[in-house]
C-alpha positions in Angstrom: -4.9 2.0 22.1 -6.2 1.1 18.8 -5.5 -2.5 18.0 -6.1 -4.9 15.2 -6.9 -8.2 16.6 -6.3 -11.1 14.4 -7.6 -14.3 15.2 -4.9 -17.3 15.5 -6.6 -19.0 12.8 -6.1 -16.2 10.2 -2.4 -16.0 11.5 -1.9 -19.8 10.8 -3.7 -19.7 7.3 -1.7 -16.4 6.4 1.6 -16.2 8.3 2.2 -13.1 6.5 -1.0 -11.2 7.5 0.7 -8.8 10.0 3.1 -7.7 7.3 0.4 -7.3 4.6 -1.8 -5.3 7.2 0.7 -3.0 7.9 2.0 -2.4 4.1 -1.6 -1.9 3.2 -2.4 0.5 6.1 0.8 2.4 5.2 -0.2 2.4 1.6 -3.8 3.5 2.2 -2.8 6.2 4.4 0.0 7.4 2.3 -2.7 7.4 -0.8 -5.1 9.2 1.1 -3.2 11.8 2.9 -4.6 14.8 1.2 -8.3 13.7 2.1 -10.7 14.1 4.8 -10.4 11.6 7.9 -13.7 9.9 6.6 -12.3 9.6 3.2 -9.1 8.2 4.3 -11.1 5.5 6.5 -13.0 4.5 3.3 -9.8 4.1 1.3 -8.3 2.1 4.0 -11.4 -0.1 4.5 -11.4 -0.8 0.7 -7.4 -1.6 0.6 -7.9 -4.0 3.9 -10.8 -5.6 2.2 -8.9 -6.4 -1.0 -6.4 -8.6 1.1 -9.5 -10.1 2.7 -9.3 -8.1 6.1 -12.9 -6.9 6.8 -13.2 -4.3 9.2 -15.6 -1.6 10.4 -15.7 1.9 9.1 -15.4 3.1 12.6 -12.5 1.1 13.5 -10.6 2.5 10.1 -11.6 5.9 11.0 -9.8 5.5 14.5 -6.9 4.0 12.8 -6.5 6.9 10.5 -7.1 9.4 13.3 -4.6 7.5 15.4 -1.8 7.7 12.9 -2.5 11.2 11.7 -1.9 12.2 15.4 1.5 10.6 15.3 0.6 7.5 17.4 1.2 4.0 16.4 -1.3 1.0 15.4 -0.8 -2.3 17.3 -1.4 -5.5 15.4 -2.5 -8.3 17.7 -3.0 -11.9 17.1 -5.7 -13.5 19.7 -6.9 -17.0 19.7 -10.1 -17.8 18.0 -13.2 -18.6 20.6 -12.6 -22.4 20.2 -8.7 -22.2 21.1 -9.3 -20.3 24.7 
């Protein structure tokens, strides 16, 4: 399953991060629907960067491919290493 892991610290500082991630991902996918998966991944990475979320190109590509194949993405909040 493709998951975006969000640290607990980020979730506390930005309580709407899950909603922002979802909305931004949907916007990027809709905007790049006619593009190749690689180009769409770059669009997604750029859009996520605009809201302060930095993610690898490989993870973005995986997310694009997952959504295009009709599967869902899962956003998960995990504790930071010092909270475990």
